[in-house]
All heavy atoms as an XYZ file, in Angstrom:
962
protein
N       0.849     -1.167      0.000
C       0.000      0.000      0.000
C       0.897      1.234      0.000
O       1.681      1.446      0.904
C      -0.894     -0.032      1.229
C      -1.903      1.047      1.270
S      -2.897      0.722      2.742
C      -4.357      1.482      2.273
N       0.762      2.058     -1.012
C       1.604      3.241     -1.162
C       0.941      4.460     -0.525
O      -0.265      4.668     -0.668
C       1.849      3.504     -2.643
O       2.597      4.679     -2.805
N       1.733      5.248      0.194
C       1.204      6.458      0.823
C       1.846      7.710      0.238
O       1.913      8.738      0.888
C       1.465      6.425      2.340
O       2.877      6.328      2.546
C       0.729      5.302      3.003
N       2.322      7.610     -1.014
C       2.947      8.760     -1.654
C       1.909      9.812     -1.978
O       0.795      9.505     -2.382
C       3.643      8.329     -2.944
C       4.896      7.522     -2.714
C       5.577      7.203     -4.029
O       5.433      7.981     -4.977
O       6.225      6.154     -4.085
N       2.305     11.062     -1.807
C       1.428     12.179     -2.123
C       1.746     12.655     -3.537
O       2.897     12.783     -3.910
C       1.648     13.318     -1.115
C       0.754     14.484     -1.329
C       1.020     15.556     -0.288
C       0.164     16.759     -0.585
N       0.444     17.866      0.288
N       0.717     12.945     -4.299
C       0.895     13.465     -5.640
C       1.317     14.924     -5.534
O       0.572     15.752     -5.042
C      -0.403     13.320     -6.433
C      -0.233     13.752     -7.876
O       0.856     14.120     -8.303
N      -1.323     13.712     -8.620
N       2.516     15.257     -6.009
C       3.028     16.621     -5.892
C       3.278     17.245     -7.253
O       4.226     17.987     -7.441
C       4.327     16.651     -5.067
O       5.273     15.803     -5.694
C       4.096     16.225     -3.642
N       2.415     16.952     -8.214
C       2.551     17.561     -9.534
C       2.195     19.032     -9.443
O       1.197     19.409     -8.850
C       1.582     16.895    -10.523
C       2.167     15.742    -11.250
C       1.205     15.225    -12.292
O       0.649     16.032    -13.055
O       1.008     14.014    -12.323
N       3.022     19.857    -10.050
C       2.735     21.281    -10.095
C       2.006     21.568    -11.397
O       2.460     21.196    -12.474
C       4.025     22.108     -9.989
C       4.659     21.870     -8.624
C       3.760     23.569    -10.222
C       5.965     22.583     -8.405
N       0.861     22.252    -11.271
C       0.046     22.562    -12.422
C       0.605     23.776    -13.151
O       0.722     24.840    -12.580
C      -1.404     22.853    -11.988
O      -1.874     21.770    -11.217
C      -2.301     23.064    -13.176
N       0.946     23.586    -14.427
C       1.409     24.690    -15.262
C       0.814     24.487    -16.642
O       0.828     23.390    -17.172
C       2.956     24.717    -15.355
C       3.418     25.839    -16.255
C       3.583     24.848    -13.992
N       0.280     25.556    -17.217
C      -0.273     25.445    -18.554
C       0.862     25.365    -19.570
O       1.995     25.745    -19.283
C      -1.177     26.642    -18.853
O      -0.416     27.827    -18.865
N       0.594     24.891    -20.774
C       1.648     24.734    -21.775
C       2.380     26.050    -22.100
O       3.560     26.046    -22.383
C       0.915     24.206    -23.008
C      -0.343     23.627    -22.487
C      -0.678     24.374    -21.237
N       1.670     27.170    -22.057
C       2.304     28.446    -22.389
C       2.921     29.129    -21.170
O       3.470     30.217    -21.277
C       1.303     29.383    -23.069
C       0.039     29.594    -22.252
O      -0.051     29.061    -21.133
O      -0.861     30.295    -22.737
N       2.851     28.488    -20.004
C       3.467     29.032    -18.797
C       2.610     30.041    -18.060
O       3.021     30.568    -17.036
N       1.420     30.331    -18.581
C       0.532     31.297    -17.945
C      -0.452     30.572    -17.030
O      -0.810     29.425    -17.270
C      -0.240     32.084    -19.011
C       0.617     32.916    -19.969
C      -0.250     33.523    -21.057
C       1.363     33.999    -19.216
N      -0.920     31.258    -15.977
C      -1.905     30.618    -15.103
C      -3.244     30.427    -15.820
O      -3.630     31.230    -16.676
C      -2.035     31.598    -13.930
C      -1.460     32.883    -14.395
C      -0.527     32.575    -15.514
N      -3.924     29.350    -15.469
C      -5.238     29.091    -16.061
C      -6.269     30.049    -15.471
O      -6.001     30.760    -14.492
C      -5.646     27.651    -15.782
O      -5.932     27.487    -14.398
N      -7.459     30.059    -16.047
C      -8.520     30.922    -15.527
C      -8.895     30.549    -14.097
O      -9.177     31.426    -13.280
C      -9.760     30.865    -16.430
C      -9.563     31.649    -17.704
O      -8.761     32.580    -17.758
N     -10.276     31.263    -18.750
N      -8.888     29.250    -13.800
C      -9.177     28.823    -12.432
C      -8.116     29.331    -11.458
O      -8.438     29.776    -10.355
C      -9.267     27.301    -12.343
C     -10.515     26.743    -13.008
O     -11.486     27.515    -13.199
O     -10.520     25.539    -13.328
N      -6.859     29.263    -11.871
C      -5.768     29.762    -11.028
C      -5.930     31.257    -10.770
O      -5.751     31.734     -9.647
C      -4.408     29.512    -11.675
C      -4.088     28.034    -11.831
O      -4.799     27.200    -11.221
O      -3.142     27.713    -12.576
N      -6.262     31.997    -11.818
C      -6.464     33.448    -11.681
C      -7.621     33.743    -10.744
O      -7.530     34.650     -9.905
C      -6.717     34.086    -13.047
C      -5.520     34.083    -13.961
C      -5.847     34.870    -15.207
C      -5.750     34.005    -16.413
N      -6.033     34.698    -17.665
N      -8.697     32.983    -10.877
C      -9.868     33.209    -10.017
C      -9.567     32.923     -8.554
O      -9.971     33.681     -7.665
C     -11.058     32.360    -10.484
C     -11.623     32.831    -11.802
O     -11.440     33.975    -12.204
N     -12.306     31.937    -12.498
N      -8.860     31.843     -8.291
C      -8.507     31.498     -6.908
C      -7.603     32.567     -6.314
O      -7.782     32.999     -5.170
C      -7.867     30.101     -6.828
C      -8.901     29.023     -7.155
C      -7.256     29.856     -5.455
C      -8.322     27.632     -7.332
N      -6.609     33.022     -7.080
C      -5.704     34.068     -6.597
C      -6.469     35.368     -6.341
O      -6.231     36.049     -5.332
C      -4.580     34.295     -7.599
N      -7.391     35.709     -7.223
C      -8.193     36.935     -7.056
C      -9.039     36.861     -5.799
O      -9.069     37.809     -4.995
C      -9.088     37.143     -8.295
O      -8.249     37.265     -9.449
C      -9.932     38.387     -8.160
N      -9.705     35.751     -5.585
C     -10.542     35.581     -4.398
C      -9.692     35.575     -3.128
O     -10.102     36.094     -2.092
C     -11.388     34.297     -4.525
C     -12.436     34.485     -5.615
C     -12.046     33.937     -3.202
C     -13.172     33.242     -6.013
N      -8.493     35.024     -3.227
C      -7.586     35.017     -2.071
C      -7.244     36.438     -1.647
O      -7.292     36.775     -0.463
C      -6.302     34.237     -2.401
O      -6.659     32.904     -2.761
C      -5.358     34.205     -1.224
N      -6.925     37.282     -2.609
C      -6.598     38.678     -2.286
C      -7.820     39.431     -1.765
O      -7.728     40.168     -0.780
C      -6.028     39.395     -3.508
C      -4.633     38.983     -3.851
N      -3.550     39.284     -3.058
C      -4.138     38.284     -4.902
C      -2.451     38.807     -3.609
N      -2.782     38.181     -4.727
N      -8.961     39.259     -2.406
C     -10.172     39.959     -1.967
C     -10.656     39.468     -0.611
O     -11.219     40.235      0.169
C     -11.279     39.810     -3.010
C     -11.092     40.596     -4.303
C     -12.220     40.277     -5.273
C     -11.024     42.087     -4.032
N     -10.452     38.200     -0.322
C     -10.875     37.641      0.957
C     -10.197     38.300      2.141
O     -10.758     38.353      3.240
N      -9.004     38.833      1.938
C      -8.284     39.509      3.006
C      -8.983     40.753      3.506
O      -8.811     41.154      4.663
N      -9.789     41.381      2.669
C     -10.507     42.589      3.074
C     -11.472     42.274      4.212
O     -11.571     43.028      5.178
C     -11.263     43.206      1.880
C     -10.271     43.697      0.824
C     -12.169     44.344      2.331
C     -10.920     44.153     -0.469
N     -12.167     41.167      4.095
C     -13.203     40.830      5.074
C     -12.722     39.836      6.131
O     -13.038     39.980      7.308
C     -14.442     40.243      4.345
C     -15.529     39.860      5.330
C     -14.972     41.230      3.324
N     -11.928     38.855      5.723
C     -11.586     37.755      6.617
C     -10.136     37.743      7.081
O      -9.645     36.721      7.560
C     -11.915     36.413      5.951
C     -13.358     36.257      5.599
C     -13.764     36.277      4.269
C     -14.317     36.115      6.579
C     -15.093     36.143      3.932
C     -15.650     35.982      6.248
C     -16.047     35.999      4.924
N      -9.422     38.846      6.886
C      -8.043     39.001      7.332
C      -7.139     37.973      6.661
O      -7.187     37.804      5.451
C      -7.965     38.917      8.856
O      -6.672     39.180      9.326
N      -6.331     37.281      7.418
C      -5.347     36.363      6.842
C      -5.895     34.961      6.594
O      -5.225     34.134      5.978
C      -4.106     36.264      7.743
C      -4.352     35.588      9.056
C      -4.171     34.230      9.189
C      -4.783     36.315     10.152
C      -4.404     33.598     10.396
C      -5.010     35.693     11.368
C      -4.828     34.327     11.494
N      -7.112     34.647      7.030
C      -7.633     33.279      6.945
C      -7.742     32.732      5.517
O      -7.298     31.604      5.267
C      -8.978     33.161      7.674
C      -8.849     33.360      9.150
C      -9.371     34.505      9.747
C      -8.196     32.447      9.943
C      -9.238     34.715     11.110
C      -8.058     32.638     11.309
C      -8.585     33.781     11.890
N      -8.325     33.474      4.548
C      -8.384     32.902      3.188
C      -6.999     32.616      2.602
O      -6.787     31.558      2.009
C      -9.103     33.981      2.369
C      -9.810     34.814      3.358
C      -9.016     34.764      4.621
N      -6.080     33.548      2.800
C      -4.737     33.354      2.253
C      -4.042     32.169      2.912
O      -3.366     31.382      2.237
C      -3.911     34.632      2.444
N      -4.212     32.018      4.206
C      -3.597     30.898      4.917
C      -4.167     29.566      4.433
O      -3.417     28.626      4.159
C      -3.807     31.052      6.424
C      -3.209     29.930      7.222
C      -1.836     29.818      7.367
C      -4.017     28.969      7.805
C      -1.276     28.772      8.087
C      -3.474     27.920      8.527
C      -2.093     27.821      8.667
N      -5.468     29.496      4.295
C      -6.113     28.255      3.860
C      -5.673     27.884      2.445
O      -5.303     26.740      2.169
C      -7.648     28.372      3.960
C      -8.063     28.435      5.428
C      -8.340     27.212      3.246
C      -9.502     28.828      5.657
N      -5.697     28.861      1.539
C      -5.300     28.591      0.153
C      -3.830     28.206      0.089
O      -3.455     27.268     -0.626
C      -5.595     29.807     -0.754
C      -4.980     29.632     -2.131
C      -7.097     30.031     -0.856
N      -2.987     28.913      0.829
C      -1.553     28.601      0.808
C      -1.286     27.182      1.314
O      -0.524     26.436      0.710
C      -0.772     29.626      1.629
C       0.696     29.382      1.622
C       1.545     29.463      0.552
C       1.497     28.985      2.737
N       2.830     29.152      0.944
C       2.832     28.859      2.280
C       1.218     28.746      4.073
C       3.866     28.483      3.115
C       2.270     28.386      4.900
C       3.570     28.259      4.420
N      -1.925     26.790      2.414
C      -1.716     25.447      2.962
C      -2.200     24.379      1.983
O      -1.540     23.361      1.783
C      -2.422     25.299      4.332
C      -2.497     23.852      4.759
C      -1.704     26.124      5.388
N      -3.334     24.630      1.327
C      -3.889     23.628      0.425
C      -3.178     23.553     -0.922
O      -3.110     22.489     -1.534
C      -5.379     23.896      0.199
C      -6.292     23.731      1.413
C      -7.718     24.105      1.059
C      -6.229     22.305      1.943
N      -2.643     24.661     -1.406
C      -2.104     24.698     -2.765
C      -0.598     24.898     -2.861
O      -0.063     24.959     -3.965
C      -2.786     25.835     -3.555
C      -4.248     25.609     -3.808
C      -4.430     24.481     -4.765
C      -5.879     24.346     -5.185
N      -6.050     23.302     -6.186
N       0.115     24.989     -1.731
C       1.546     25.309     -1.801
C       2.372     24.266     -2.541
O       3.402     24.592     -3.102
C       2.115     25.562     -0.409
C       2.172     24.363      0.483
C       2.722     24.739      1.834
C       2.665     23.548      2.748
N       3.094     23.878      4.083
N       1.928     23.030     -2.584
C       2.670     21.981     -3.277
C       2.098     21.656     -4.654
O       2.727     20.941     -5.424
C       2.687     20.699     -2.435
C       3.420     20.887     -1.122
O       4.379     21.673     -1.092
O       3.016     20.252     -0.125
N       0.916     22.185     -4.963
C       0.238     21.807     -6.199
C       0.361     22.827     -7.321
O       0.395     22.459     -8.482
C      -1.251     21.557     -5.943
C      -1.488     20.419     -4.966
O      -0.606     19.556     -4.860
O      -2.537     20.408     -4.320
N       0.350     24.117     -6.965
C       0.283     25.145     -7.987
C       1.168     26.318     -7.588
O       0.897     27.005     -6.613
C      -1.168     25.587     -8.164
C      -1.343     26.492     -9.344
O      -0.731     27.547     -9.438
N      -2.205     26.077    -10.258
N       2.201     26.553     -8.358
C       3.193     27.575     -8.014
C       2.604     28.983     -8.026
O       2.901     29.795     -7.152
C       4.355     27.482     -8.989
C       5.527     28.351     -8.631
C       6.698     28.138     -9.561
O       6.898     27.003    -10.017
O       7.387     29.132     -9.828
N       1.772     29.295     -9.020
C       1.180     30.637     -9.116
C       0.258     30.932     -7.939
O       0.372     31.965     -7.285
C       0.428     30.790    -10.444
C      -0.243     32.134    -10.595
C       0.511     33.272    -10.839
C      -1.624     32.266    -10.485
C      -0.085     34.515    -10.975
C      -2.234     33.488    -10.612
C      -1.463     34.612    -10.858
O      -2.062     35.851    -10.984
N      -0.649     30.019     -7.656
C      -1.578     30.215     -6.542
C      -0.820     30.272     -5.226
O      -1.113     31.110     -4.366
C      -2.647     29.102     -6.510
C      -3.540     29.190     -7.741
C      -3.494     29.196     -5.243
C      -4.515     28.049     -7.872
N       0.160     29.404     -5.050
C       0.937     29.393     -3.813
C       1.672     30.704     -3.602
O       1.686     31.248     -2.490
C       1.918     28.228     -3.816
N       2.269     31.242     -4.657
C       3.015     32.495     -4.503
C       2.086     33.660     -4.187
O       2.410     34.514     -3.359
C       3.840     32.789     -5.757
O       3.017     33.164     -6.835
N       0.918     33.693     -4.813
C      -0.019     34.784     -4.542
C      -0.676     34.644     -3.172
O      -0.905     35.642     -2.479
C      -1.077     34.872     -5.647
C      -0.522     35.367     -6.960
C       0.167     36.708     -6.802
O      -0.452     37.710     -6.456
N       1.471     36.733     -7.033
N      -0.950     33.422     -2.759
C      -1.511     33.212     -1.416
C      -0.482     33.588     -0.352
O      -0.816     34.199      0.668
C      -1.951     31.763     -1.248
N       0.784     33.247     -0.594
C       1.848     33.599      0.344
C       2.010     35.115      0.418
O       2.182     35.675      1.491
C       3.155     32.931     -0.085
C       4.300     33.154      0.861
C       5.520     32.306      0.539
C       5.896     32.350     -0.901
N       7.167     31.691     -1.197
N       1.923     35.783     -0.713
C       2.020     37.248     -0.751
C       0.858     37.883      0.010
O       1.047     38.808      0.812
C       2.032     37.721     -2.211
C       2.280     39.185     -2.381
C       3.671     39.615     -1.973
O       4.606     38.795     -1.957
O       3.832     40.808     -1.655
N      -0.350     37.373     -0.210
C      -1.517     37.890      0.500
C      -1.410     37.614      2.000
O      -1.768     38.466      2.822
C      -2.798     37.266     -0.063
N      -0.909     36.455      2.354
C      -0.744     36.100      3.767
C       0.263     37.022      4.449
O       0.009     37.532      5.546
C      -0.315     34.632      3.887
C      -0.122     34.072      5.281
C      -1.401     34.191      6.105
C       0.302     32.608      5.196
N       1.395     37.247      3.807
C       2.386     38.169      4.369
C       1.810     39.569      4.543
O       2.049     40.229      5.557
C       3.636     38.228      3.483
C       4.559     37.066      3.703
O       4.722     36.581      4.810
N       5.183     36.605      2.624
N       1.040     40.021      3.559
C       0.451     41.361      3.656
C      -0.557     41.434      4.793
O      -0.568     42.397      5.567
C      -0.210     41.748      2.327
C      -0.865     43.094      2.379
C      -0.102     44.248      2.487
C      -2.239     43.217      2.329
C      -0.699     45.504      2.542
C      -2.844     44.453      2.387
C      -2.074     45.605      2.489
N      -1.415     40.435      4.915
C      -2.434     40.477      5.968
C      -1.819     40.375      7.359
O      -2.309     40.986      8.305
C      -3.480     39.388      5.745
C      -4.363     39.632      4.534
C      -5.102     40.959      4.573
O      -5.529     41.424      5.624
N      -5.245     41.582      3.420
N      -0.733     39.634      7.490
C      -0.025     39.588      8.777
C       0.570     40.963      9.076
O       0.503     41.445     10.212
C       1.057     38.484      8.773
C       0.411     37.100      8.754
C       1.977     38.621      9.982
C       1.381     35.955      8.525
N       1.124     41.606      8.053
C       1.666     42.960      8.234
C       0.568     43.939      8.628
O       0.776     44.812      9.486
C       2.340     43.433      6.940
O       3.421     42.603      6.597
N      -0.606     43.803      8.035
C      -1.740     44.665      8.383
C      -2.149     44.434      9.837
O      -2.409     45.392     10.579
C      -2.936     44.428      7.427
C      -4.214     45.050      7.956
C      -2.617     44.966      6.045
N      -2.189     43.174     10.257
C      -2.535     42.876     11.653
C      -1.541     43.501     12.626
O      -1.937     44.075     13.651
C      -2.594     41.369     11.880
C      -3.870     40.666     11.496
C      -3.730     39.160     11.704
C      -5.039     41.179     12.281
N      -0.260     43.390     12.314
C       0.759     43.992     13.172
C       0.620     45.515     13.208
O       0.732     46.133     14.274
C       2.159     43.593     12.699
C       2.549     42.137     12.891
C       3.878     41.843     12.213
C       2.617     41.794     14.365
N       0.372     46.118     12.063
C       0.200     47.569     12.003
C      -1.046     48.003     12.785
O      -1.014     49.016     13.495
C       0.106     48.025     10.549
N      -2.125     47.236     12.684
C      -3.346     47.561     13.438
C      -3.106     47.423     14.944
O      -3.622     48.204     15.736
C      -4.514     46.675     13.005
C      -5.057     47.004     11.649
C      -5.884     48.277     11.607
O      -5.892     49.093     12.514
N      -6.580     48.460     10.505
N      -2.324     46.440     15.331
C      -2.003     46.257     16.744
C      -1.223     47.463     17.271
O      -1.527     47.998     18.339
C      -1.196     44.968     16.937
C      -0.760     44.732     18.353
C      -1.673     44.312     19.306
C       0.559     44.939     18.728
C      -1.274     44.103     20.623
C       0.969     44.734     20.032
C       0.045     44.315     20.986
N      -0.220     47.894     16.513
C       0.569     49.059     16.918
C      -0.310     50.315     16.941
O      -0.208     51.133     17.866
C       1.786     49.236     15.987
C       2.760     48.072     16.199
C       2.480     50.569     16.218
C       3.844     47.961     15.155
N      -1.184     50.460     15.952
C      -2.097     51.602     15.935
C      -3.041     51.551     17.128
O      -3.412     52.590     17.683
C      -2.888     51.629     14.628
N      -3.438     50.345     17.538
C      -4.290     50.199     18.718
C      -3.599     50.686     19.982
O      -4.212     51.321     20.837
N      -2.316     50.392     20.077
C      -1.550     50.889     21.223
C      -1.440     52.406     21.151
O      -1.606     53.111     22.155
C      -0.155     50.225     21.271
C      -0.303     48.738     21.593
C       0.741     50.908     22.302
C       0.968     47.941     21.457
N      -1.195     52.931     19.945
C      -1.084     54.377     19.777
C      -2.417     55.106     19.960
O      -2.446     56.319     20.135
C      -0.503     54.710     18.406
C       0.968     54.355     18.201
C       1.379     54.614     16.763
C       1.845     55.124     19.170
N      -3.516     54.347     19.931
C      -4.831     54.964     20.153
C      -4.941     55.520     21.574
O      -5.759     56.402     21.827
C      -5.948     53.956     19.893
N      -4.103     55.023     22.464
C      -4.110     55.554     23.832
C      -3.703     57.020     23.849
O      -4.084     57.754     24.763
C      -3.181     54.727     24.727
C      -3.579     53.264     24.914
C      -2.501     52.508     25.674
C      -4.915     53.158     25.605
N      -2.922     57.443     22.860
C      -2.572     58.863     22.778
C      -3.289     59.520     21.592
O      -2.859     60.537     21.065
C      -1.037     59.067     22.684
C      -0.451     58.307     21.497
C      -0.350     58.677     23.968
C       1.024     58.597     21.246
N      -4.360     58.918     21.154
C      -5.301     59.413     20.147
C      -4.793     59.440     18.709
O      -5.586     59.493     17.795
C      -5.816     60.814     20.532
C      -6.536     60.887     21.880
C      -6.989     62.304     22.137
C      -7.710     59.938     21.923
N      -3.524     59.419     18.454
C      -3.009     59.412     17.088
C      -3.283     58.079     16.395
O      -3.400     58.010     15.175
C      -1.501     59.760     17.047
C      -1.019     60.001     15.616
C      -0.670     58.662     17.660
C      -1.423     61.295     15.043
N      -3.422     57.023     17.170
C      -3.639     55.689     16.609
C      -4.934     55.554     15.845
O      -5.025     54.745     14.920
N      -5.947     56.346     16.208
C      -7.221     56.255     15.491
C      -7.055     56.662     14.032
O      -7.641     56.054     13.134
C      -8.286     57.118     16.177
C      -8.668     56.596     17.528
C      -8.364     57.318     18.674
C      -9.320     55.380     17.668
C      -8.703     56.835     19.916
C      -9.668     54.890     18.904
C      -9.358     55.620     20.040
N      -6.249     57.679     13.787
C      -5.966     58.087     12.415
C      -5.213     56.984     11.685
O      -5.526     56.661     10.529
C      -5.153     59.385     12.402
C      -4.705     59.888     11.030
C      -5.925     60.205     10.158
C      -3.822     61.096     11.183
N      -4.225     56.382     12.352
C      -3.462     55.292     11.737
C      -4.354     54.083     11.451
O      -4.193     53.433     10.423
C      -2.281     54.878     12.611
C      -1.150     55.866     12.614
C      -0.468     56.134     13.780
C      -0.773     56.530     11.462
C       0.575     57.046     13.800
C       0.259     57.442     11.457
C       0.938     57.704     12.637
N      -5.281     53.768     12.333
C      -6.198     52.642     12.100
C      -7.003     52.859     10.827
O      -7.175     51.938     10.028
C      -7.141     52.472     13.286
C      -6.552     51.786     14.458
S      -7.863     51.506     15.658
C      -6.945     51.615     17.161
N      -7.486     54.086     10.653
C      -8.266     54.391      9.459
C      -7.407     54.280      8.202
O      -7.828     53.693      7.201
C      -8.877     55.799      9.564
C      -9.607     56.212      8.321
C     -10.834     55.659      8.003
C      -9.039     57.123      7.444
C     -11.501     56.024      6.839
C      -9.686     57.499      6.285
C     -10.924     56.951      5.983
N      -6.197     54.823      8.244
C      -5.300     54.777      7.083
C      -4.941     53.332      6.741
O      -4.948     52.940      5.560
C      -4.038     55.624      7.344
C      -4.408     57.108      7.390
C      -2.970     55.357      6.294
C      -3.304     58.010      7.886
N      -4.645     52.523      7.737
C      -4.302     51.109      7.515
C      -5.496     50.364      6.918
O      -5.344     49.576      5.974
C      -3.834     50.452      8.824
C      -2.508     51.072      9.281
C      -3.688     48.945      8.663
C      -2.167     50.766     10.719
N      -6.681     50.626      7.444
C      -7.900     49.984      6.942
C      -8.120     50.343      5.475
O      -8.405     49.484      4.633
C      -9.092     50.415      7.796
C     -10.413     49.969      7.290
C     -10.952     48.726      7.392
C     -11.371     50.772      6.592
N     -12.200     48.704      6.804
C     -12.468     49.951      6.306
C     -11.403     52.102      6.198
C     -13.587     50.427      5.629
C     -12.513     52.574      5.527
C     -13.590     51.730      5.252
N      -7.954     51.635      5.154
C      -8.147     52.107      3.782
C      -7.088     51.524      2.838
O      -7.416     51.068      1.735
C      -8.105     53.636      3.756
C      -8.522     54.306      2.457
C      -9.968     53.955      2.128
C      -8.371     55.815      2.592
N      -5.834     51.498      3.268
C      -4.774     50.900      2.451
C      -5.017     49.415      2.211
O      -4.750     48.906      1.110
C      -3.414     51.091      3.113
C      -2.720     52.422      2.875
C      -1.468     52.528      3.718
C      -2.395     52.619      1.410
N      -5.513     48.719      3.214
C      -5.819     47.293      3.065
C      -6.839     47.096      1.944
O      -6.643     46.254      1.061
C      -6.337     46.719      4.378
C      -6.562     45.219      4.316
O      -5.919     44.509      3.560
N      -7.484     44.744      5.127
N      -7.891     47.881      1.946
C      -8.930     47.746      0.916
C      -8.369     48.064     -0.466
O      -8.534     47.290     -1.418
C     -10.133     48.648      1.243
C     -10.850     48.130      2.488
C     -11.110     48.719      0.062
C     -11.923     49.053      3.023
N      -7.691     49.201     -0.585
C      -7.183     49.640     -1.886
C      -6.153     48.652     -2.442
O      -6.232     48.244     -3.605
C      -6.585     51.060     -1.785
C      -5.840     51.442     -3.043
C      -7.686     52.072     -1.480
N      -5.196     48.254     -1.620
C      -4.143     47.359     -2.111
C      -4.674     45.961     -2.424
O      -4.203     45.318     -3.373
C      -2.986     47.300     -1.119
C      -2.182     48.599     -0.997
C      -1.135     48.492      0.102
C      -1.544     48.977     -2.317
N      -5.654     45.482     -1.661
C      -6.250     44.170     -1.971
C      -7.002     44.221     -3.296
O      -6.963     43.265     -4.077
C      -7.175     43.722     -0.847
S      -6.305     43.126      0.608
N      -7.669     45.333     -3.583
C      -8.379     45.470     -4.858
C      -7.388     45.542     -6.014
O      -7.578     44.902     -7.054
C      -9.324     46.690     -4.828
C     -10.489     46.407     -3.885
C      -9.823     47.026     -6.229
C     -11.382     47.593     -3.607
N      -6.301     46.291     -5.838
C      -5.269     46.361     -6.878
C      -4.667     44.977     -7.122
O      -4.456     44.569     -8.270
C      -4.176     47.386     -6.497
C      -4.753     48.802     -6.532
C      -2.972     47.269     -7.428
C      -3.843     49.855     -5.946
N      -4.403     44.234     -6.048
C      -3.862     42.879     -6.184
C      -4.842     41.966     -6.907
O      -4.448     41.164     -7.762
C      -3.518     42.312     -4.811
N      -6.121     42.091     -6.574
C      -7.131     41.254     -7.222
C      -7.232     41.556     -8.715
O      -7.353     40.639     -9.540
C      -8.481     41.457     -6.550
N      -7.149     42.821     -9.076
C      -7.191     43.191    -10.494
C      -5.973     42.625    -11.224
O      -6.091     42.083    -12.326
C      -7.280     44.723    -10.649
C      -8.648     45.217    -10.170
C      -7.045     45.141    -12.099
C      -8.759     46.719    -10.026
N      -4.809     42.739    -10.607
C      -3.582     42.203    -11.230
C      -3.667     40.700    -11.431
O      -3.326     40.186    -12.499
C      -2.363     42.541    -10.379
O      -2.109     43.916    -10.399
N      -4.098     39.984    -10.403
C      -4.154     38.525    -10.526
C      -5.266     38.072    -11.464
O      -5.156     37.004    -12.061
C      -4.311     37.845     -9.153
O      -5.449     38.380     -8.480
C      -3.071     38.047     -8.314
N      -6.317     38.862    -11.612
C      -7.370     38.480    -12.558
C      -6.862     38.556    -13.998
O      -7.418     37.926    -14.885
C      -8.596     39.376    -12.384
O      -8.344     40.684    -12.856
N      -5.784     39.323    -14.201
C      -5.145     39.395    -15.524
C      -4.040     38.358    -15.678
O      -3.398     38.292    -16.718
C      -4.545     40.789    -15.725
C      -5.566     41.892    -15.760
C      -4.869     43.237    -15.853
C      -5.854     44.371    -15.752
N      -5.161     45.684    -15.734
N      -3.760     37.600    -14.619
C      -2.718     36.578    -14.673
C      -1.343     37.089    -14.292
O      -0.351     36.382    -14.458
N      -1.272     38.308    -13.782
C       0.003     38.880    -13.371
C       0.286     38.500    -11.921
O      -0.611     38.186    -11.166
C      -0.054     40.413    -13.476
C      -0.380     40.914    -14.863
C      -0.729     42.393    -14.890
O      -0.742     43.041    -13.817
O      -1.006     42.906    -15.983
N       1.554     38.531    -11.557
C       1.895     38.361    -10.147
C       1.898     39.741     -9.505
O       2.229     40.730    -10.149
C       3.276     37.702     -9.969
O       4.249     38.497    -10.632
C       3.299     36.305    -10.529
N       1.527     39.801     -8.242
C       1.461     41.080     -7.542
C       2.271     40.993     -6.264
O       2.211     39.991     -5.565
C       0.006     41.441     -7.209
C      -0.114     42.803     -6.581
C      -0.042     43.950     -7.353
C      -0.261     42.945     -5.202
C      -0.118     45.204     -6.779
C      -0.348     44.199     -4.623
C      -0.277     45.328     -5.415
O      -0.348     46.567     -4.847
N       3.032     42.047     -5.982
C       3.787     42.154     -4.730
C       3.302     43.392     -4.014
O       3.350     44.489     -4.559
C       5.286     42.260     -4.999
C       5.813     41.022     -5.659
C       6.985     40.333     -5.178
N       7.813     40.849     -4.138
C       8.335     40.075     -3.207
N       8.048     38.793     -3.180
N       9.141     40.575     -2.310
N       2.813     43.197     -2.799
C       2.328     44.306     -1.996
C       3.488     45.185     -1.527
O       4.520     44.669     -1.111
C       1.608     43.793     -0.746
C       0.257     43.197     -0.990
C       0.092     41.823     -1.108
C      -0.875     43.993     -1.052
C      -1.143     41.262     -1.304
C      -2.119     43.443     -1.245
C      -2.258     42.087     -1.366
O      -3.486     41.532     -1.558
N       3.291     46.504     -1.543
C       4.285     47.368     -0.900
C       4.068     47.359      0.617
O       3.010     46.927      1.085
C       3.978     48.757     -1.488
C       2.529     48.696     -1.843
C       2.254     47.252     -2.225
N       5.010     47.834      1.356
C       4.908     47.968      2.832
C       4.688     46.620      3.522
O       4.006     46.559      4.544
C       3.774     48.907      3.246
C       3.626     50.136      2.438
C       2.488     50.384      1.690
C       4.632     51.092      2.417
C       2.350     51.526      0.941
C       4.502     52.242      1.676
C       3.362     52.461      0.925
N       5.214     45.553      2.980
C       4.930     44.224      3.527
C       6.169     43.588      4.119
O       7.225     43.581      3.506
C       4.367     43.303      2.410
O       3.187     43.906      1.901
C       4.043     41.932      2.935
N       5.999     43.018      5.305
C       7.041     42.194      5.907
C       6.960     40.812      5.271
O       5.904     40.207      5.236
C       6.834     42.084      7.422
C       6.832     43.376      8.207
C       6.389     43.107      9.642
C       8.202     43.998      8.189
N       8.051     40.327      4.748
C       8.071     38.997      4.119
C       8.423     37.968      5.185
O       9.559     37.522      5.283
C       9.080     38.965      2.981
C       8.952     40.104      1.999
C       7.914     39.854      0.941
N       7.877     41.024      0.066
C       6.770     41.610     -0.277
N       5.614     41.172      0.139
N       6.788     42.655     -1.075
N       7.449     37.588      5.983
C       7.675     36.675      7.097
C       7.645     35.222      6.652
O       8.328     34.377      7.224
C       6.639     36.921      8.181
C       6.633     38.332      8.768
C       5.441     38.527      9.700
C       7.927     38.614      9.484
N       6.833     34.910      5.655
C       6.705     33.546      5.164
C       7.378     33.465      3.806
O       7.007     34.167      2.879
C       5.227     33.127      5.068
C       4.603     33.176      6.442
C       5.098     31.756      4.436
C       3.134     32.951      6.468
N       8.386     32.609      3.714
C       9.135     32.474      2.456
C       8.856     31.181      1.765
O       8.690     30.172      2.186
C      10.647     32.594      2.720
C      10.997     34.008      3.129
O      10.470     34.935      2.552
N      11.865     34.128      4.093
């Protein structure tokens, strides 16, 4: 009885991501707006060995959402001196805008790298 895991990486003949790959990557980026790092974490864990494009975009989204969480935490501490409320709003707005830009890029089959991101997961 064999317990080998199938680790084929899905790549189209022309090297571009398929429509399904683009859709999954787009939803992964958009999911961060509402569900924080959970969609990116789930997709990354499930697809990291199967699909290079989806794995890289899920990892990018995961790193960004972790960075957003850390920034929100620091802004929460700074809220004690009232400046943090402004930072919370700016971070929230940047999260929405950058996730939408990432989703548009991945819907075209491009790779997207978030600015202002700590690359914690390699």
